[in-house]
C-alpha positions as MATLAB code, in Angstrom:
seq = 'XXXXXXXXXXXXXXXXXXXXXXXXXXXXXXXXXXXXXXXXXXXXXXXXXXXXXXXXXXXXXXXXXXXXXXXXXXXXXXXXXXXXXXXXXXXXXXXXXXXXXXXXXXXXXXXXXXXXXXXXXXXXXXXXXXXXXXXXXXXXXXXXXXXXXXXXXXXXXXXXXXXXXXXXXXXXXXXXXXXXXXXXXXXXXXXXXXXXXXXXXXXXXXXXXXXXXXXXXXXXXXXXXXXXXXXXXXXXXXXXXXXXXXXXXXXXXXXXXXXXXXXXXXXXXXXXXXXXXXXXXXXXXXXXXXXXXXXXXXXXXXXXXXXXXXXXXXXXXXXXXXXXXXXXXXXXXXXXXXXXXXXXXXXXXXXXXXXXXXXXXXXXXXXXXXXXXXXXXXXXXXXXXXXXXXXXXXXXXXXXXXXXXXXXXXXXXXXXXXXXXXXXXXX';
ca = [
     -44.076  -84.626  -15.599;
     -44.283  -88.431  -15.066;
     -41.531  -89.416  -12.463;
     -39.906  -91.733  -14.792;
     -39.317  -89.194  -17.509;
     -38.090  -86.631  -15.098;
     -35.709  -89.280  -13.634;
     -34.260  -89.944  -17.127;
     -33.930  -86.200  -17.928;
     -32.141  -85.747  -14.567;
     -29.705  -88.560  -15.194;
     -28.813  -87.284  -18.631;
     -28.297  -83.604  -17.058;
     -26.266  -84.898  -14.087;
     -24.178  -86.805  -16.727;
     -23.644  -83.523  -18.698;
     -22.745  -81.486  -15.623;
     -20.180  -84.083  -14.523;
     -18.537  -84.037  -17.808;
     -18.598  -80.228  -17.960;
     -16.807  -80.154  -14.635;
     -14.218  -82.693  -15.459;
     -13.806  -81.427  -19.068;
     -13.901  -85.134  -20.077;
     -16.428  -87.935  -20.316;
     -13.553  -90.323  -19.514;
     -13.015  -88.587  -16.088;
     -16.611  -88.200  -15.383;
     -16.956  -91.948  -15.575;
     -14.764  -92.091  -12.487;
     -17.001  -89.989  -10.451;
     -20.206  -91.406   -8.823;
     -23.097  -89.080   -7.666;
     -24.881  -91.468   -5.274;
     -25.444  -92.451   -1.640;
     -25.929  -95.902   -2.364;
     -22.661  -97.596   -0.804;
     -23.105 -100.625   -2.930;
     -22.400  -98.352   -6.009;
     -19.342  -96.805   -4.665;
     -16.944  -99.448   -5.691;
     -17.428  -98.412   -9.456;
     -15.867  -95.028   -8.854;
     -12.618  -93.177   -7.832;
     -14.505  -90.350   -6.141;
     -18.119  -90.166   -4.813;
     -20.090  -86.940   -4.485;
     -22.848  -87.321   -2.002;
     -26.093  -85.895   -3.134;
     -27.713  -83.399   -0.721;
     -31.369  -84.000   -1.492;
     -31.676  -80.862   -3.643;
     -33.471  -82.736   -6.306;
     -35.970  -84.061   -4.101;
     -39.360  -83.857   -5.727;
     -41.211  -82.264   -2.747;
     -38.626  -79.557   -2.229;
     -37.578  -78.946   -5.775;
     -38.512  -75.318   -6.977;
     -39.859  -74.366   -3.468;
     -38.472  -71.616   -1.602;
     -37.242  -74.043    1.131;
     -34.803  -75.419   -1.672;
     -32.813  -72.287   -1.669;
     -29.166  -72.351   -0.276;
     -28.847  -71.092    3.382;
     -26.821  -68.041    3.958;
     -24.100  -67.513    4.810;
     -22.727  -70.082    2.284;
     -20.322  -72.596    3.606;
     -16.823  -72.770    1.961;
     -14.765  -75.695    0.863;
     -10.936  -74.692    0.527;
     -12.231  -71.128    0.111;
     -14.843  -72.008   -2.508;
     -18.655  -71.240   -1.686;
     -20.763  -74.346   -1.935;
     -24.501  -74.149   -1.995;
     -25.469  -77.552   -0.907;
     -24.157  -80.381    1.329;
     -21.132  -80.107    3.740;
     -17.723  -78.700    3.175;
     -16.238  -81.916    3.872;
     -13.942  -84.310    1.917;
     -13.344  -87.738    3.488;
     -10.188  -89.595    2.147;
     -10.088  -93.160    3.466;
     -10.434  -96.208    1.264;
     -12.309  -93.887   -1.226;
     -12.709  -90.191   -1.647;
     -16.251  -89.076   -0.402;
     -17.137  -85.425   -1.305;
     -19.966  -84.373    1.106;
     -20.125  -80.869   -0.719;
     -22.903  -81.360   -3.432;
     -20.978  -79.963   -6.290;
     -23.475  -81.295   -8.786;
     -26.468  -79.513   -7.310;
     -24.383  -76.284   -6.825;
     -23.318  -76.131  -10.405;
     -26.773  -77.016  -11.540;
     -28.114  -74.187   -9.508;
     -25.809  -71.613  -11.293;
     -25.847  -72.993  -14.734;
     -29.695  -73.357  -15.008;
     -30.518  -70.097  -13.295;
     -32.548  -71.932  -10.760;
     -32.958  -69.032   -8.318;
     -34.647  -66.966  -11.000;
     -37.577  -69.514  -10.856;
     -37.830  -69.219   -6.962;
     -36.768  -65.577   -6.335;
     -39.393  -63.091   -7.755;
     -37.484  -60.004   -7.499;
     -37.051  -58.238  -10.753;
     -36.067  -54.583  -12.023;
     -38.425  -52.243  -13.702;
     -37.756  -54.047  -17.055;
     -38.410  -57.422  -15.608;
     -34.991  -58.496  -15.343;
     -33.167  -60.653  -12.772;
     -30.078  -58.555  -11.567;
     -26.841  -59.441   -9.824;
     -28.041  -57.591   -6.782;
     -30.952  -59.971   -6.596;
     -28.691  -63.213   -6.539;
     -27.620  -65.054   -3.500;
     -24.314  -65.200   -5.345;
     -23.912  -61.357   -5.854;
     -20.606  -61.204   -4.081;
     -19.088  -63.798   -6.216;
     -19.779  -62.694   -9.818;
     -15.991  -61.954  -10.345;
     -15.328  -65.776   -9.809;
     -15.942  -68.664  -12.117;
     -17.657  -70.778   -9.208;
     -18.620  -73.617  -11.522;
     -14.950  -73.976  -12.766;
     -13.832  -73.926   -9.108;
     -16.031  -76.959   -8.550;
     -14.538  -78.602  -11.556;
     -11.062  -78.028  -10.096;
     -12.081  -79.527   -6.929;
     -13.102  -82.577   -8.704;
     -10.041  -82.698  -10.790;
      -7.737  -82.391   -7.776;
      -9.366  -85.291   -5.922;
      -9.053  -87.409   -9.128;
      -5.376  -86.568   -9.365;
      -4.981  -87.457   -5.609;
      -6.304  -90.871   -6.602;
      -3.666  -91.315   -9.139;
      -5.745  -90.309  -12.141;
      -3.907  -88.382  -14.858;
      -5.837  -85.040  -15.636;
      -5.033  -82.393  -17.977;
      -4.301  -79.296  -16.094;
      -3.607  -76.992  -18.977;
      -6.397  -74.671  -19.636;
      -7.534  -74.284  -23.254;
      -6.612  -70.813  -24.889;
      -9.047  -68.147  -24.112;
     -10.859  -66.720  -27.076;
     -11.670  -63.064  -26.861;
     -14.842  -61.917  -28.651;
     -15.953  -58.293  -29.016;
     -19.715  -57.829  -29.643;
     -21.720  -54.884  -30.683;
     -25.446  -54.265  -30.379;
     -26.793  -51.946  -33.165;
     -29.408  -50.197  -31.076;
     -28.993  -46.668  -32.560;
     -26.703  -46.376  -35.596;
     -27.287  -42.634  -36.353;
     -27.785  -39.324  -34.576;
     -28.748  -36.843  -37.237;
     -30.179  -38.840  -40.041;
     -33.921  -38.486  -38.793;
     -36.044  -35.376  -38.315;
     -35.812  -35.282  -34.510;
     -32.030  -35.844  -34.423;
     -31.344  -33.372  -37.088;
     -33.384  -30.632  -35.513;
     -31.965  -31.399  -32.268;
     -28.418  -31.022  -33.702;
     -29.222  -27.552  -35.098;
     -30.722  -26.405  -32.005;
     -27.588  -27.358  -29.977;
     -25.392  -25.652  -32.555;
     -24.070  -28.779  -34.252;
     -24.933  -27.377  -37.549;
     -22.036  -28.689  -39.645;
     -22.130  -32.349  -38.353;
     -25.958  -32.454  -38.616;
     -25.878  -31.193  -42.203;
     -22.861  -33.678  -43.227;
     -24.948  -36.537  -41.673;
     -28.363  -35.750  -43.012;
     -27.311  -35.004  -46.599;
     -24.072  -37.022  -46.947;
     -23.015  -40.517  -46.303;
     -23.802  -42.237  -42.935;
     -20.046  -42.574  -42.402;
     -20.306  -38.730  -41.473;
     -22.692  -39.392  -38.702;
     -20.774  -39.457  -35.201;
     -22.804  -42.417  -34.041;
     -21.800  -44.705  -37.019;
     -18.494  -45.851  -35.358;
     -18.697  -49.392  -36.835;
     -15.915  -48.841  -39.362;
     -13.587  -47.587  -36.685;
     -14.457  -50.499  -34.178;
     -13.978  -52.935  -37.150;
     -10.458  -51.641  -37.822;
      -9.546  -51.767  -34.080;
     -10.613  -55.322  -33.638;
      -8.818  -56.480  -36.840;
      -5.641  -54.795  -35.533;
      -5.948  -56.680  -32.168;
      -6.623  -59.841  -34.042;
      -9.880  -60.848  -32.023;
     -13.199  -61.963  -33.338;
     -16.208  -59.590  -33.584;
     -19.908  -60.098  -33.766;
     -22.813  -57.686  -34.479;
     -26.313  -58.074  -33.158;
     -29.082  -56.409  -35.257;
     -32.566  -55.286  -34.019;
     -35.231  -55.408  -36.652;
     -38.471  -54.903  -34.759;
     -40.148  -53.460  -31.719;
     -42.163  -50.457  -32.581;
     -44.576  -50.672  -29.915;
     -42.310  -50.352  -26.782;
     -40.254  -47.129  -26.084;
     -37.359  -49.147  -25.030;
     -37.213  -50.678  -28.490;
     -37.062  -47.534  -30.370;
     -35.430  -46.545  -32.701;
     -36.278  -49.503  -35.282;
     -34.395  -49.790  -38.377;
     -35.440  -51.787  -41.519;
     -32.349  -54.021  -42.214;
     -32.947  -53.723  -46.051;
     -32.034  -50.016  -45.877;
     -28.836  -48.846  -47.413;
     -27.277  -47.577  -44.065;
     -28.110  -50.851  -42.470;
     -26.586  -52.835  -45.188;
     -23.353  -50.666  -44.968;
     -23.163  -51.571  -41.206;
     -23.954  -55.205  -41.731;
     -21.512  -55.605  -44.719;
     -18.582  -55.036  -42.310;
     -19.228  -58.170  -40.220;
     -19.012  -61.920  -41.099;
     -20.666  -62.886  -37.840;
     -24.323  -61.304  -37.501;
     -26.923  -62.364  -34.906;
     -30.436  -61.124  -34.134;
     -30.871  -58.524  -31.362;
     -34.287  -59.600  -30.261;
     -36.566  -56.664  -29.156;
     -37.961  -56.573  -25.765;
     -41.354  -56.881  -27.446;
     -40.474  -60.112  -29.184;
     -38.761  -61.401  -26.181;
     -42.231  -62.171  -24.831;
     -43.745  -63.015  -28.051;
     -42.247  -65.720  -30.124;
     -44.494  -65.073  -33.181;
     -42.894  -61.588  -33.346;
     -39.551  -63.136  -32.600;
     -39.920  -65.291  -35.516;
     -40.837  -62.312  -37.625;
     -37.731  -60.409  -36.559;
     -35.479  -63.326  -37.338;
     -37.157  -63.880  -40.806;
     -36.757  -60.109  -41.551;
     -33.165  -60.218  -40.719;
     -32.473  -63.325  -42.707;
     -34.250  -62.043  -45.782;
     -32.007  -58.815  -45.556;
     -28.808  -60.946  -45.297;
     -29.794  -63.679  -47.597;
     -28.697  -66.254  -44.964;
     -29.841  -68.150  -42.010;
     -29.382  -66.610  -38.609;
     -28.807  -68.863  -35.438;
     -27.233  -66.476  -33.049;
     -29.233  -64.135  -30.661;
     -28.895  -61.600  -27.965;
     -31.873  -59.984  -26.240;
     -32.259  -56.200  -26.228;
     -31.453  -54.736  -22.658;
     -30.123  -58.374  -21.869;
     -33.698  -58.926  -20.932;
     -33.940  -62.709  -20.925;
     -36.577  -62.597  -18.205;
     -37.131  -66.181  -17.429;
     -34.935  -69.362  -18.042;
     -37.713  -70.836  -20.022;
     -37.283  -67.913  -22.645;
     -34.473  -70.115  -24.007;
     -36.842  -72.724  -25.134;
     -38.840  -70.035  -27.114;
     -35.547  -69.093  -28.955;
     -34.828  -72.825  -29.810;
     -38.305  -73.071  -31.274;
     -37.655  -70.313  -33.920;
     -34.234  -71.787  -34.863;
     -31.768  -70.123  -32.629;
     -28.889  -72.492  -31.454;
     -26.695  -70.073  -29.772;
     -27.486  -67.252  -27.312;
     -25.253  -64.406  -26.127;
     -27.595  -62.733  -23.506;
     -26.119  -64.339  -20.407;
     -24.573  -61.533  -18.412;
     -25.984  -59.204  -15.649;
     -26.900  -55.808  -16.863;
     -25.933  -54.299  -13.496;
     -22.718  -56.270  -12.925;
     -19.693  -57.256  -14.985;
     -18.744  -60.951  -14.243;
     -19.632  -64.415  -14.631;
     -23.405  -64.750  -14.300;
     -23.025  -68.602  -15.012;
     -20.052  -69.191  -13.142;
     -18.026  -70.079  -16.332;
     -16.999  -68.389  -19.570;
     -17.250  -71.681  -21.587;
     -20.283  -72.063  -23.595;
     -22.824  -74.285  -22.015;
     -26.085  -76.009  -22.976;
     -29.211  -74.645  -21.559;
     -30.815  -76.785  -18.745;
     -34.556  -76.190  -18.308;
     -35.073  -75.938  -14.412;
     -38.727  -76.801  -14.747;
     -37.971  -80.411  -15.702;
     -34.194  -80.891  -15.612;
     -34.138  -81.367  -19.360;
     -30.986  -80.506  -21.423;
     -31.733  -78.221  -24.494;
     -29.909  -78.090  -27.661;
     -29.524  -74.236  -27.353;
     -26.033  -73.193  -26.160;
     -25.486  -70.097  -23.960;
     -22.371  -68.070  -24.445;
     -21.782  -66.041  -21.176;
     -21.293  -62.308  -21.465;
     -18.610  -61.130  -19.190;
     -18.455  -57.426  -19.686;
     -20.860  -54.739  -21.001;
     -19.650  -51.178  -21.287;
     -22.508  -49.532  -19.596;
     -22.451  -51.907  -16.684;
     -19.140  -50.555  -15.728;
     -19.855  -46.712  -16.160;
     -23.352  -46.146  -15.710;
     -24.624  -44.450  -12.383;
     -27.538  -46.729  -12.191;
     -25.082  -49.843  -12.276;
     -21.504  -50.132  -11.027;
     -20.643  -46.343  -11.424;
     -16.910  -47.063  -11.747;
     -14.234  -44.480  -12.642;
     -11.731  -45.302  -15.309;
      -9.118  -47.032  -13.008;
     -11.521  -49.135  -11.405;
     -13.237  -50.266  -14.506;
      -9.893  -51.187  -16.227;
      -8.790  -52.987  -13.116;
     -11.986  -54.793  -13.052;
     -11.531  -55.921  -16.723;
      -8.007  -57.092  -16.103;
      -9.265  -59.033  -13.023;
     -11.949  -60.726  -15.005;
      -9.747  -61.353  -17.817;
      -7.153  -63.086  -15.568;
      -9.863  -65.184  -14.032;
     -11.074  -66.333  -17.419;
      -7.429  -67.189  -18.480;
      -7.431  -69.756  -15.663;
     -10.081  -71.958  -17.423;
     -10.159  -71.050  -21.040;
     -13.352  -70.664  -23.096;
     -14.688  -67.247  -24.308;
     -14.234  -63.804  -22.813;
     -17.018  -62.038  -24.407;
     -17.545  -58.295  -24.266;
     -20.249  -55.978  -25.457;
     -19.465  -52.295  -26.497;
     -22.126  -50.130  -28.097;
     -21.296  -48.053  -31.059;
     -22.260  -44.762  -29.224;
     -19.759  -45.608  -26.386;
     -16.897  -44.776  -28.787;
     -18.632  -41.748  -30.389;
     -17.205  -38.388  -30.155;
     -20.760  -37.599  -28.500;
     -20.021  -39.703  -25.486;
     -18.230  -37.893  -22.697;
     -17.328  -40.909  -20.623;
     -14.136  -42.932  -20.510;
     -15.590  -45.865  -22.394;
     -13.678  -45.160  -25.736;
     -10.348  -44.806  -23.872;
     -11.257  -48.262  -21.934;
     -12.209  -49.935  -25.236;
      -8.962  -49.101  -26.963;
      -6.963  -50.025  -23.905;
      -8.813  -53.473  -23.643;
      -7.786  -54.049  -27.240;
      -4.064  -53.173  -26.623;
      -1.318  -55.668  -26.707;
      -0.657  -55.096  -22.883;
      -4.209  -56.150  -21.991;
      -4.641  -59.019  -24.462;
      -1.200  -60.615  -23.556;
      -1.832  -60.416  -19.748;
      -2.044  -63.855  -18.125;
      -3.861  -65.120  -14.902;
      -0.639  -65.216  -13.120;
       0.058  -61.264  -13.393;
];
């Protein structure tokens, strides 16, 4: 990329990050990101660049933060020094811009080659793995706002209300309405349930828990969303695959106002296939689809977001770690995708996923017992309440089925309880 174009893209991105941290363009105008002392008089607060964006080092292993991370007032910073000088002007030597950029654009995924068996970058691979329970980007914003306030600038310290959103991925919607499942049920002695499901309505199938979940979420008064997979016949991980035009699928989709595409793993690496899956869902619903979540949370590379944008996706809900509940992007506010390859802002908006059911319970992931899982959910909710935004959760229909012998249905019901929903960050 020509240097001038890259510089223009970087300036726009830095401006966006400043506005995001300050929650206001007006406040962002009072913060300078420059080492040029002749420019300092224009600003109330100066952030000193650390050299992170230097062309020769950028996207090289040498650009990664050095461990252990330094801390500024208890907040880990990735670049710069944990120093604030307050003399005639406030000078922050911690490079909060580069630190926020590193987290928001998933920079380390472009440098660190580690992946799991599905090609995913996990929390355990991240240099920030011990901080997933904290909104680090929001903490950087609070540092800036605090320094502006010390300069006599009025800032709004009241966090916007937190919006809870329960989402569901329709991976497998029935147990006994296929030959293999039906015969398996008979062989295990589940004769009556198998017969009722196979020869009756899908509502009799133990995995079709969508009406139950819809009722619970309506009682709790929270928004819900459904993500529907329409393709992926080649990879084992994508099966089963359902035609969205089928009656059972139409019954399920008819329950929800907010429906997005659940992109198969196969299509995640093939945008022609992705466009076909999206078109198939749009035809079945008779309306345009602009939301997406990748199957298995398999957004394998930051640049995958650009492929989604090319097929008309405007909002993505994939951004959570499969192996860890928490704040993958250091925030629970929707944020525009930044392409780390060229520093450019994209139009696609990422909605961070905070909690996935199986991340908590699965032995291959966190392997928490009920008390630990509920405690972590409360902790993450309290953290999110400090900053507002969206508290997005993912619960699969099979997790609340009578066939599931874990604590996930109990946890789901208690998360939707008044006691949980009314809890505040101070509790």
